[in-house]
VMD Tcl script that builds the backbone (N, CA, C; Angstrom):
set m [mol new atoms 357]
animate dup $m
set s [atomselect $m all]
$s set {name element resname resid chain x y z} {
  {N N MET 1 A 11.903 -29.086 34.642}
  {CA C MET 1 A 12.243 -27.681 34.546}
  {C C MET 1 A 11.903 -27.135 33.158}
  {N N HIS 2 A 12.214 -27.919 32.137}
  {CA C HIS 2 A 11.931 -27.492 30.768}
  {C C HIS 2 A 10.422 -27.324 30.551}
  {N N ALA 3 A 9.640 -28.244 31.136}
  {CA C ALA 3 A 8.183 -28.162 31.009}
  {C C ALA 3 A 7.646 -26.903 31.672}
  {N N ASP 4 A 8.236 -26.492 32.797}
  {CA C ASP 4 A 7.812 -25.260 33.468}
  {C C ASP 4 A 8.045 -24.049 32.576}
  {N N ASN 5 A 9.206 -24.002 31.933}
  {CA C ASN 5 A 9.511 -22.887 31.023}
  {C C ASN 5 A 8.560 -22.872 29.840}
  {N N ASP 6 A 8.247 -24.056 29.297}
  {CA C ASP 6 A 7.312 -24.139 28.177}
  {C C ASP 6 A 5.926 -23.653 28.591}
  {N N ALA 7 A 5.467 -24.084 29.767}
  {CA C ALA 7 A 4.144 -23.680 30.255}
  {C C ALA 7 A 4.089 -22.178 30.474}
  {N N ARG 8 A 5.164 -21.620 31.035}
  {CA C ARG 8 A 5.201 -20.162 31.241}
  {C C ARG 8 A 5.187 -19.425 29.907}
  {N N GLY 9 A 5.923 -19.957 28.930}
  {CA C GLY 9 A 5.958 -19.334 27.607}
  {C C GLY 9 A 4.597 -19.335 26.943}
  {N N VAL 10 A 3.880 -20.457 27.073}
  {CA C VAL 10 A 2.536 -20.555 26.502}
  {C C VAL 10 A 1.611 -19.571 27.201}
  {N N CYS 11 A 1.655 -19.525 28.525}
  {CA C CYS 11 A 0.804 -18.594 29.281}
  {C C CYS 11 A 1.113 -17.150 28.910}
  {N N GLN 12 A 2.386 -16.843 28.760}
  {CA C GLN 12 A 2.781 -15.481 28.390}
  {C C GLN 12 A 2.232 -15.119 27.008}
  {N N ARG 13 A 2.286 -16.060 26.076}
  {CA C ARG 13 A 1.736 -15.799 24.735}
  {C C ARG 13 A 0.235 -15.560 24.804}
  {N N TYR 14 A -0.462 -16.351 25.632}
  {CA C TYR 14 A -1.907 -16.164 25.781}
  {C C TYR 14 A -2.218 -14.809 26.400}
  {N N ASP 15 A -1.425 -14.415 27.378}
  {CA C ASP 15 A -1.620 -13.102 28.005}
  {C C ASP 15 A -1.418 -11.984 26.984}
  {N N LEU 16 A -0.375 -12.107 26.175}
  {CA C LEU 16 A -0.118 -11.088 25.147}
  {C C LEU 16 A -1.214 -11.095 24.084}
  {N N ALA 17 A -1.704 -12.282 23.729}
  {CA C ALA 17 A -2.798 -12.371 22.759}
  {C C ALA 17 A -4.037 -11.660 23.294}
  {N N ALA 18 A -4.318 -11.834 24.589}
  {CA C ALA 18 A -5.462 -11.149 25.203}
  {C C ALA 18 A -5.272 -9.638 25.158}
  {N N GLU 19 A -4.033 -9.175 25.326}
  {CA C GLU 19 A -3.755 -7.737 25.227}
  {C C GLU 19 A -4.009 -7.223 23.808}
  {N N VAL 20 A -3.668 -8.026 22.808}
  {CA C VAL 20 A -3.936 -7.640 21.417}
  {C C VAL 20 A -5.435 -7.476 21.216}
  {N N PHE 21 A -6.210 -8.456 21.677}
  {CA C PHE 21 A -7.663 -8.349 21.544}
  {C C PHE 21 A -8.194 -7.147 22.314}
  {N N GLY 22 A -7.622 -6.871 23.477}
  {CA C GLY 22 A -8.024 -5.698 24.245}
  {C C GLY 22 A -7.768 -4.411 23.479}
  {N N MET 23 A -6.637 -4.343 22.799}
  {CA C MET 23 A -6.305 -3.156 22.007}
  {C C MET 23 A -7.310 -2.975 20.871}
  {N N LEU 24 A -7.798 -4.081 20.323}
  {CA C LEU 24 A -8.748 -4.017 19.212}
  {C C LEU 24 A -10.196 -4.040 19.689}
  {N N ALA 25 A -10.412 -3.927 20.987}
  {CA C ALA 25 A -11.766 -3.948 21.544}
  {C C ALA 25 A -12.418 -2.570 21.518}
  {N N ASP 26 A -11.863 -1.665 20.762}
  {CA C ASP 26 A -12.392 -0.306 20.636}
  {C C ASP 26 A -12.740 -0.073 19.166}
  {N N ALA 27 A -13.985 0.328 18.890}
  {CA C ALA 27 A -14.450 0.488 17.509}
  {C C ALA 27 A -13.627 1.508 16.726}
  {N N THR 28 A -13.167 2.565 17.379}
  {CA C THR 28 A -12.350 3.561 16.671}
  {C C THR 28 A -11.035 2.949 16.225}
  {N N ARG 29 A -10.414 2.162 17.083}
  {CA C ARG 29 A -9.146 1.539 16.699}
  {C C ARG 29 A -9.359 0.510 15.592}
  {N N VAL 30 A -10.478 -0.196 15.619}
  {CA C VAL 30 A -10.801 -1.123 14.528}
  {C C VAL 30 A -10.937 -0.339 13.224}
  {N N ARG 31 A -11.641 0.786 13.266}
  {CA C ARG 31 A -11.801 1.611 12.057}
  {C C ARG 31 A -10.449 2.138 11.558}
  {N N ILE 32 A -9.564 2.473 12.483}
  {CA C ILE 32 A -8.232 2.948 12.092}
  {C C ILE 32 A -7.475 1.841 11.364}
  {N N ILE 33 A -7.520 0.629 11.894}
  {CA C ILE 33 A -6.842 -0.497 11.239}
  {C C ILE 33 A -7.400 -0.687 9.831}
  {N N VAL 34 A -8.717 -0.632 9.687}
  {CA C VAL 34 A -9.341 -0.782 8.366}
  {C C VAL 34 A -8.906 0.350 7.444}
  {N N ALA 35 A -8.878 1.572 7.952}
  {CA C ALA 35 A -8.474 2.723 7.131}
  {C C ALA 35 A -7.042 2.576 6.634}
  {N N LEU 36 A -6.184 1.981 7.449}
  {CA C LEU 36 A -4.769 1.854 7.085}
  {C C LEU 36 A -4.476 0.647 6.200}
  {N N ARG 37 A -5.474 -0.169 5.928}
  {CA C ARG 37 A -5.270 -1.312 5.036}
  {C C ARG 37 A -4.796 -0.876 3.656}
  {N N GLY 38 A -5.264 0.279 3.220}
  {CA C GLY 38 A -4.902 0.771 1.890}
  {C C GLY 38 A -3.530 1.406 1.830}
  {N N GLY 39 A -2.874 1.542 2.959}
  {CA C GLY 39 A -1.539 2.128 2.988}
  {C C GLY 39 A -1.454 3.299 3.942}
  {N N GLU 40 A -0.316 3.928 3.902}
  {CA C GLU 40 A 0.038 5.023 4.809}
  {C C GLU 40 A -0.897 6.228 4.654}
  {N N LEU 41 A -1.256 6.819 5.797}
  {CA C LEU 41 A -2.125 8.002 5.804}
  {C C LEU 41 A -1.663 8.983 6.873}
  {N N PRO 42 A -1.885 10.296 6.630}
  {CA C PRO 42 A -1.606 11.286 7.674}
  {C C PRO 42 A -2.733 11.282 8.709}
  {N N VAL 43 A -2.428 11.786 9.889}
  {CA C VAL 43 A -3.383 11.791 10.998}
  {C C VAL 43 A -4.709 12.441 10.603}
  {N N GLY 44 A -4.650 13.578 9.930}
  {CA C GLY 44 A -5.876 14.285 9.563}
  {C C GLY 44 A -6.810 13.445 8.715}
  {N N GLU 45 A -6.250 12.718 7.764}
  {CA C GLU 45 A -7.084 11.878 6.903}
  {C C GLU 45 A -7.629 10.675 7.667}
  {N N ILE 46 A -6.819 10.122 8.549}
  {CA C ILE 46 A -7.300 9.016 9.390}
  {C C ILE 46 A -8.472 9.499 10.238}
  {N N ALA 47 A -8.314 10.666 10.854}
  {CA C ALA 47 A -9.374 11.233 11.699}
  {C C ALA 47 A -10.662 11.404 10.905}
  {N N GLU 48 A -10.538 11.928 9.698}
  {CA C GLU 48 A -11.709 12.139 8.845}
  {C C GLU 48 A -12.385 10.810 8.516}
  {N N ARG 49 A -11.598 9.815 8.181}
  {CA C ARG 49 A -12.157 8.510 7.801}
  {C C ARG 49 A -12.857 7.805 8.954}
  {N N VAL 50 A -12.371 8.006 10.177}
  {CA C VAL 50 A -12.979 7.312 11.321}
  {C C VAL 50 A -13.979 8.182 12.073}
  {N N GLY 51 A -14.176 9.417 11.609}
  {CA C GLY 51 A -15.173 10.293 12.215}
  {C C GLY 51 A -14.801 10.826 13.581}
  {N N LYS 52 A -13.518 11.078 13.786}
  {CA C LYS 52 A -13.037 11.621 15.061}
  {C C LYS 52 A -12.239 12.890 14.802}
  {N N THR 53 A -12.007 13.665 15.850}
  {CA C THR 53 A -11.134 14.830 15.722}
  {C C THR 53 A -9.699 14.329 15.569}
  {N N PRO 54 A -8.815 15.144 14.981}
  {CA C PRO 54 A -7.410 14.728 14.899}
  {C C PRO 54 A -6.809 14.407 16.273}
  {N N ALA 55 A -7.196 15.163 17.302}
  {CA C ALA 55 A -6.669 14.903 18.652}
  {C C ALA 55 A -7.114 13.529 19.156}
  {N N ALA 56 A -8.388 13.203 18.963}
  {CA C ALA 56 A -8.898 11.901 19.414}
  {C C ALA 56 A -8.254 10.770 18.618}
  {N N ALA 57 A -8.147 10.953 17.307}
  {CA C ALA 57 A -7.508 9.930 16.472}
  {C C ALA 57 A -6.056 9.737 16.890}
  {N N SER 58 A -5.367 10.831 17.198}
  {CA C SER 58 A -3.966 10.752 17.623}
  {C C SER 58 A -3.807 9.938 18.900}
  {N N GLN 59 A -4.754 10.081 19.824}
  {CA C GLN 59 A -4.681 9.301 21.067}
  {C C GLN 59 A -4.811 7.804 20.783}
  {N N HIS 60 A -5.735 7.454 19.901}
  {CA C HIS 60 A -5.897 6.042 19.534}
  {C C HIS 60 A -4.667 5.540 18.780}
  {N N LEU 61 A -4.147 6.363 17.884}
  {CA C LEU 61 A -2.950 5.982 17.133}
  {C C LEU 61 A -1.753 5.785 18.060}
  {N N ALA 62 A -1.647 6.600 19.093}
  {CA C ALA 62 A -0.550 6.456 20.054}
  {C C ALA 62 A -0.630 5.097 20.752}
  {N N LYS 63 A -1.841 4.675 21.109}
  {CA C LYS 63 A -2.004 3.364 21.745}
  {C C LYS 63 A -1.627 2.247 20.784}
  {N N LEU 64 A -2.066 2.370 19.538}
  {CA C LEU 64 A -1.719 1.358 18.536}
  {C C LEU 64 A -0.215 1.332 18.273}
  {N N ARG 65 A 0.412 2.494 18.326}
  {CA C ARG 65 A 1.868 2.570 18.125}
  {C C ARG 65 A 2.595 1.899 19.286}
  {N N LEU 66 A 2.157 2.174 20.515}
  {CA C LEU 66 A 2.773 1.539 21.684}
  {C C LEU 66 A 2.600 0.020 21.655}
  {N N ALA 67 A 1.505 -0.441 21.070}
  {CA C ALA 67 A 1.257 -1.879 20.932}
  {C C ALA 67 A 1.980 -2.451 19.710}
  {N N ARG 68 A 2.710 -1.608 19.006}
  {CA C ARG 68 A 3.485 -1.984 17.815}
  {C C ARG 68 A 2.621 -2.508 16.678}
  {N N MET 69 A 1.389 -1.991 16.605}
  {CA C MET 69 A 0.505 -2.372 15.507}
  {C C MET 69 A 0.627 -1.415 14.335}
  {N N VAL 70 A 1.043 -0.174 14.618}
  {CA C VAL 70 A 1.263 0.810 13.558}
  {C C VAL 70 A 2.658 1.410 13.706}
  {N N LEU 71 A 3.168 1.891 12.591}
  {CA C LEU 71 A 4.463 2.569 12.550}
  {C C LEU 71 A 4.249 3.986 12.048}
  {N N THR 72 A 5.188 4.864 12.348}
  {CA C THR 72 A 5.065 6.262 11.926}
  {C C THR 72 A 6.218 6.661 11.022}
  {N N ARG 73 A 5.934 7.699 10.249}
  {CA C ARG 73 A 6.951 8.351 9.432}
  {C C ARG 73 A 6.657 9.840 9.493}
  {N N HIS 74 A 7.674 10.635 9.733}
  {CA C HIS 74 A 7.512 12.086 9.826}
  {C C HIS 74 A 7.976 12.731 8.527}
  {N N GLU 75 A 7.172 13.672 8.063}
  {CA C GLU 75 A 7.522 14.458 6.883}
  {C C GLU 75 A 7.191 15.910 7.218}
  {N N GLY 76 A 8.214 16.663 7.560}
  {CA C GLY 76 A 7.981 18.029 8.030}
  {C C GLY 76 A 7.205 17.978 9.330}
  {N N THR 77 A 6.064 18.668 9.350}
  {CA C THR 77 A 5.235 18.665 10.559}
  {C C THR 77 A 4.166 17.574 10.528}
  {N N LYS 78 A 4.048 16.871 9.411}
  {CA C LYS 78 A 3.032 15.818 9.291}
  {C C LYS 78 A 3.568 14.483 9.790}
  {N N VAL 79 A 2.661 13.719 10.404}
  {CA C VAL 79 A 2.988 12.358 10.828}
  {C C VAL 79 A 2.107 11.408 10.022}
  {N N PHE 80 A 2.744 10.445 9.385}
  {CA C PHE 80 A 2.046 9.440 8.592}
  {C C PHE 80 A 2.087 8.114 9.344}
  {N N TYR 81 A 0.975 7.399 9.296}
  {CA C TYR 81 A 0.876 6.101 9.967}
  {C C TYR 81 A 0.645 5.011 8.937}
  {N N ARG 82 A 1.174 3.827 9.249}
  {CA C ARG 82 A 0.939 2.646 8.424}
  {C C ARG 82 A 0.895 1.432 9.350}
  {N N LEU 83 A 0.294 0.355 8.862}
  {CA C LEU 83 A 0.258 -0.877 9.640}
  {C C LEU 83 A 1.659 -1.461 9.734}
  {N N ALA 84 A 1.999 -2.000 10.887}
  {CA C ALA 84 A 3.316 -2.611 11.080}
  {C C ALA 84 A 3.424 -3.928 10.309}
  {N N ASP 85 A 2.309 -4.642 10.194}
  {CA C ASP 85 A 2.236 -5.904 9.446}
  {C C ASP 85 A 0.767 -6.186 9.178}
  {N N ASP 86 A 0.442 -7.341 8.589}
  {CA C ASP 86 A -0.983 -7.564 8.319}
  {C C ASP 86 A -1.704 -8.346 9.409}
  {N N HIS 87 A -1.058 -8.635 10.522}
  {CA C HIS 87 A -1.705 -9.431 11.565}
  {C C HIS 87 A -2.940 -8.741 12.150}
  {N N ALA 88 A -2.829 -7.488 12.535}
  {CA C ALA 88 A -3.978 -6.766 13.102}
  {C C ALA 88 A -5.079 -6.629 12.062}
  {N N SER 89 A -4.690 -6.372 10.823}
  {CA C SER 89 A -5.663 -6.255 9.740}
  {C C SER 89 A -6.427 -7.566 9.562}
  {N N GLN 90 A -5.721 -8.683 9.627}
  {CA C GLN 90 A -6.370 -9.990 9.481}
  {C C GLN 90 A -7.303 -10.272 10.651}
  {N N LEU 91 A -6.880 -9.930 11.869}
  {CA C LEU 91 A -7.751 -10.106 13.035}
  {C C LEU 91 A -9.031 -9.291 12.887}
  {N N VAL 92 A -8.894 -8.054 12.428}
  {CA C VAL 92 A -10.060 -7.187 12.233}
  {C C VAL 92 A -10.962 -7.767 11.147}
  {N N ALA 93 A -10.380 -8.211 10.037}
  {CA C ALA 93 A -11.182 -8.798 8.956}
  {C C ALA 93 A -11.951 -10.015 9.470}
  {N N ASP 94 A -11.280 -10.873 10.234}
  {CA C ASP 94 A -11.949 -12.053 10.787}
  {C C ASP 94 A -13.067 -11.657 11.751}
  {N N ALA 95 A -12.827 -10.648 12.577}
  {CA C ALA 95 A -13.851 -10.187 13.522}
  {C C ALA 95 A -15.055 -9.605 12.786}
  {N N VAL 96 A -14.800 -8.845 11.721}
  {CA C VAL 96 A -15.899 -8.275 10.924}
  {C C VAL 96 A -16.701 -9.400 10.275}
  {N N HIS 97 A -16.009 -10.402 9.745}
  {CA C HIS 97 A -16.721 -11.533 9.137}
  {C C HIS 97 A -17.555 -12.272 10.178}
  {N N GLN 98 A -17.013 -12.457 11.377}
  {CA C GLN 98 A -17.770 -13.101 12.449}
  {C C GLN 98 A -19.005 -12.269 12.801}
  {N N ALA 99 A -18.836 -10.957 12.874}
  {CA C ALA 99 A -19.966 -10.071 13.176}
  {C C ALA 99 A -21.034 -10.165 12.088}
  {N N GLU 100 A -20.596 -10.227 10.829}
  {CA C GLU 100 A -21.550 -10.351 9.721}
  {C C GLU 100 A -22.345 -11.650 9.836}
  {N N HIS 101 A -21.665 -12.747 10.166}
  {CA C HIS 101 A -22.365 -14.022 10.356}
  {C C HIS 101 A -23.352 -13.925 11.512}
  {N N THR 102 A -22.929 -13.314 12.605}
  {CA C THR 102 A -23.777 -13.177 13.783}
  {C C THR 102 A -25.030 -12.371 13.462}
  {N N LEU 103 A -24.861 -11.327 12.649}
  {CA C LEU 103 A -25.986 -10.459 12.290}
  {C C LEU 103 A -26.825 -11.020 11.147}
  {N N GLY 104 A -26.371 -12.125 10.554}
  {CA C GLY 104 A -27.099 -12.697 9.429}
  {C C GLY 104 A -26.889 -11.936 8.138}
  {N N ILE 105 A -25.818 -11.151 8.078}
  {CA C ILE 105 A -25.482 -10.394 6.869}
  {C C ILE 105 A -24.613 -11.280 5.993}
  {N N ALA 106 A -24.847 -11.233 4.689}
  {CA C ALA 106 A -23.993 -11.995 3.776}
  {C C ALA 106 A -22.585 -11.421 3.833}
  {N N PRO 107 A -21.620 -12.195 4.344}
  {CA C PRO 107 A -20.259 -11.673 4.479}
  {C C PRO 107 A -19.595 -11.423 3.140}
  {N N GLN 108 A -18.749 -10.400 3.114}
  {CA C GLN 108 A -18.021 -10.074 1.894}
  {C C GLN 108 A -16.864 -11.039 1.685}
  {N N HIS 109 A -16.241 -11.493 2.752}
  {CA C HIS 109 A -15.106 -12.414 2.689}
  {C C HIS 109 A -14.127 -12.070 1.588}
  {N N ALA 110 A -13.890 -10.783 1.434}
  {CA C ALA 110 A -12.924 -10.337 0.433}
  {C C ALA 110 A -11.725 -9.759 1.142}
  {N N GLU 111 A -10.610 -9.907 0.542}
  {CA C GLU 111 A -9.354 -9.377 1.081}
  {C C GLU 111 A -9.470 -7.871 1.285}
  {N N THR 112 A -10.183 -7.186 0.421}
  {CA C THR 112 A -10.286 -5.726 0.487}
  {C C THR 112 A -11.697 -5.314 0.886}
  {N N ALA 113 A -12.169 -5.855 1.992}
  {CA C ALA 113 A -13.496 -5.491 2.487}
  {C C ALA 113 A -13.566 -3.986 2.706}
  {N N GLU 114 A -14.735 -3.431 2.443}
  {CA C GLU 114 A -14.897 -1.987 2.602}
  {C C GLU 114 A -14.853 -1.609 4.066}
  {N N GLU 115 A -14.558 -0.337 4.306}
  {CA C GLU 115 A -14.505 0.174 5.666}
  {C C GLU 115 A -15.882 0.079 6.299}
  {N N PRO 116 A -15.948 -0.385 7.565}
  {CA C PRO 116 A -17.248 -0.437 8.237}
  {C C PRO 116 A -17.783 0.966 8.487}
  {N N THR 117 A -19.084 1.113 8.346}
  {CA C THR 117 A -19.709 2.410 8.604}
  {C C THR 117 A -20.732 2.238 9.704}
  {N N ASP 118 A -21.055 3.326 10.370}
  {CA C ASP 118 A -22.085 3.284 11.401}
  {C C ASP 118 A -23.441 3.230 10.731}
  {N N ALA 119 A -24.317 2.404 11.262}
  {CA C ALA 119 A -25.663 2.301 10.696}
  {C C ALA 119 A -26.607 3.194 11.437}
}
mol reanalyze $m
mol bondsrecalc $m
mol representation Tube
mol addrep $m
């Protein structure tokens, strides 16, 4: 019985891990995570940094918030977003480094890698 519970727990963790990767399978959300590495930002600035309208950025931010990857703070009519922890940021950094290796680009492998830009 104990082994069944352990197996279910492992499967559940794998399922949740796949959901995390699914959430980060969108380039805009990856750019948002990178933009928030430097700290809290208002929606308008996030939108500008990722090249989307505030409405489009807000939709992506809502998904990240529901996935508990970002947290919000309200100040008057402005909403500020920040990373909930560094786990998503680390996953994105690792994915960017993997992409750099795949493309044959010399990886930066720095904690503060620059924001990815469209080529």
